[in-house]
N, C-alpha and C positions, 0 to 999 in steps of 0.2 A: 564586467558584463552584467547588465541588468536582467531582471526576470524574463521579460518578453523577448529580449534579444537572444537569451539563452535558449528559449523554446524554439524560436525561428531557426536557430542553428541546428537543433536536434530534429526538426521536422516541420510539419505544417499545422500550426495551431488554429483551431476553430473555436470561437468564443460566442456564448449566448448568455445574456443576463448575468454577466460577471463570472461565468464558469467557463473553463477551457478544457478541451480535449486535444491532445497533440497526436496527429497522425504521423507515425514514423514510416510505416509501410501501408499502402492502401490498395489492396488487391480485390479485383472484381472478376468473378467467373462468368463466362457467357451463359446466357439463359439456357436452361435445360441441359447444361454440360457440367453438372456438379462433380467435384473431385471425390474419389473414394477416400476412406479414412487413411489408408496408407499414403495416398498422394497428398492429402492434407498435412500429414505429419512430415513428409519429405519437404514440402513447401515451407512449413514453419521452421524446421531444423535449418534449412538453407538461409532463411531470413534471419534467424537468431545468430548464425555464424557471421553473416554480413554485418549485422548491427554491432555485435561484440567487437569485431575487428575495427569498426568505425569508432567505437568508444574506447579502444585501446585495452580491452580486457580479453581474457581467455575463458570461455565457458565450458560446460560439460554437455556433450551432445549425445549421450547414450539415450536409451529408450525413455519415453515419457508418455503421460496420458493427457488427452484433451478432456478436461473435466467438464461434466454436464452442469450447467448453471443450476443452483438451488438457492432458495430464499435464505439469506443469512440470518442466523439466530445467535443471540448472546449466550455466552457460557456462564456458569456459576462458579468457576474455579477461583482459587486464591491468586492474588496478584503480588509478585515480589519484584522489587527493583534493587539492582546491585549498583552501588555508587562508591565513589572515593570518600575518604575521611574529609577532605576539603569540601566536597559537595554537601556532605551531611552537615558540617558545622557552619559553613558560610551561607548555604541556601536553605536546605530543607528545614532545619531547626528554627529558621526565621520565617517559615511559611512561604518560601519562594520556590517555584517550580517552573519548568520550561516545557512547552508543547512544541514539537517539531513539525516540519512540513515535508512533503515529497521533494520539493525543490532543495530544501536544506540537506536532506539525507543523500541526495544525489551528488552534492558538491562539497560537503563538509571535508575539511582537511584531515580530520582524525581517521587514520587508516582502520581503526577498529570499528568505526561506526559508518563509514562511507559505503554507499551501495549505489553504483551508477545505474543499476537496474530497478531502483525503487520507483514504484508507480507504473511500471511497464508490464504489459502482458500481450499475448496474442488472443484475438477474438474471432471465432467463426460464427458469423450470423447467417442463419439459414431460414428460408421460407419455401413455400411450395414451388416457386419459380426462380428463386435467386439464391446465390451463395456469395458471401463476401468473406475474405480472409484478410484480417487487418492486424496491425501491430500498433498499440496505443501507449501513451502515457496519460493517466488520468488520476482522479482523486486529489487534484490540486486545491480543492476547497476544504480539505480536511486538516485538522490539527491532531497530532498523534503523540501519545505517551506510551513508551515502550518499556516492557518489563519481561518477566518470565513466570511460568507456572511451576518452576522447579524450586523447592525450598532449599535453604543452605545445608540442610542435613542430608540431602540427596547427593550421591557420588557424582552425578552429572553436573552439580553446581560448581565443581572445581574449575571448570572453564570460565564460568561467569565471574567467580570470585577473583580469578587471576586477571581477566581481561577488562572487567568493568569496575571492580572495586570490592574491598573486603567488608563494606558496610551494607546491610540489607534492611529494606523497608518492606512492610506488609500492609496492604490496604485492608482495614478491618470491617468496613461497611461499604461495599462496592456501590450500591444504589445511592447512598447519601453522597459519596465521593463524586459520582457522576453528576448528580443534580447540582451540586455547588459549582462545579466547573461549567456546566451547561448555562447556568444563570450568568456567570461571569463573562463568558465569551459569546453568549447568545447563540448557542449551538442549535441547529434545527433537528438533529438526531444524533444518536451515539451508538456505535457498535463496539462490542467487547468480545474479542475472539482470539483463539490461538492462530499463529501464523502457520500456513502450510508451506512445505518445501518440495521443490521439484527441480529437475535439471533444466527444464524449459517450462515456463508458465503459460498455460493455454486453457481457454474456456470456450465452450460452445453454447449457443442459444438458438432455439427454434421459435420462430414467430409465425403465427397463422396467416398474418397479412404481409404483403411485400413491403419492403422498406422504402422510405422516401429519399433514396440516394440515386442521383442521375448524373451521367457523364463524368463520374469520378470526382465531381467538384461540389455539387449541391447537396446539402443535407438539411432536412426540415427539422423543426423544433421537436416534433414527436419522436423522430429517430434519434436525434441528439440526446433527448432525455432517456430513451430506451438504453442507448449505449452507456450513458453516464450512470444510470441506475444499476445496470448489470455489471459493468466492468469495474467501477470504483471499489465496491466492497471486495471483489475478488482480488483486485490489484493490491489494495492496501494490506490484505492479509495473506499475500503470497510472496515468497522470496525464493531465490535459487538455493540449491542444495548446499552450497559452500557456507551458508549461514546456519545450517541445521543444529550446530552445537549450542546455539543460543536459546533453543526451546522457547521461542518468544510468544508472549501474550501481550496484546495491544488494546488500548482505547483509541478509537478514531472518532473525533468530534466533527461532524459535518457542519459547515457554515454556508452562508448564502453566496459568498464570493471566493475567488481564488485567494489562497494564503501564500504570500511570497516569502516571508521570513518567519522564524519561530516567534512565539509569543511567550513572554515572561509573566507568570502569574505571581501575585503577591497576596495570598489568601491564607491567613493564619488559621482560619476555620477548618482548612483541610487537615491540619494536624490532629484534630479530634478523631479523624478516621484513619490514622496511620500509626502503626506500631513499629518502633525501631527494634528489630529482633537481633541485630548484630551490628556492633559499632566498635 
């Protein structure tokens, strides 16, 4: 099944200028009849259960928070990547790296890395006169490099060493590392943050103006951009609680168009900014 056939199977994709947002649940509340916070959470929980059943997975439906949107900021933490001896000798030492995609992580056959909920979140859009409660998949235009902020000397690293590999890399110069990759893939921007974990991923955003969404079908460019800009960073850096043992730290390189498959980098210059601290 190709990329867009897969998206259509999962929901209703809307594309603009090479970027796609996938509507899985598209809920509109009647004007001036906004739901209370308790009602919103009940709706989101029921939606999550329905979608998990549709995806063939069991989620955790205990209490959760609907996070208030905030402008994303990069961290200055150290980045560690846990890999196998084979990956180290065959790829890394030869300057070869792989950047993943939302689509790739949803469908990968490796049970340790697959996450059918990758790129998915609930979004509450509110304005003075309207309320929309939606479930999306987005961030499809990003290329992702996953690691952790936990060093191998930390007791919490036992899980990472066992599940991802006994060899550990550390990026020694984050800014230079980012600049090299950005130039190579022509990235438009890069975010570097910890992943947040929650039983159910949900974010809310208040807009002073009403949205350009009519009849549950039409979405204008301004509103598409608003949703894309809000939801993508939150989505990429949010995962469900069953992944919390990974203590994940990520690079997300935004590009101009959807990325269907992982990209293999062959850049020996990256080795100047990587230290092999365990092999």
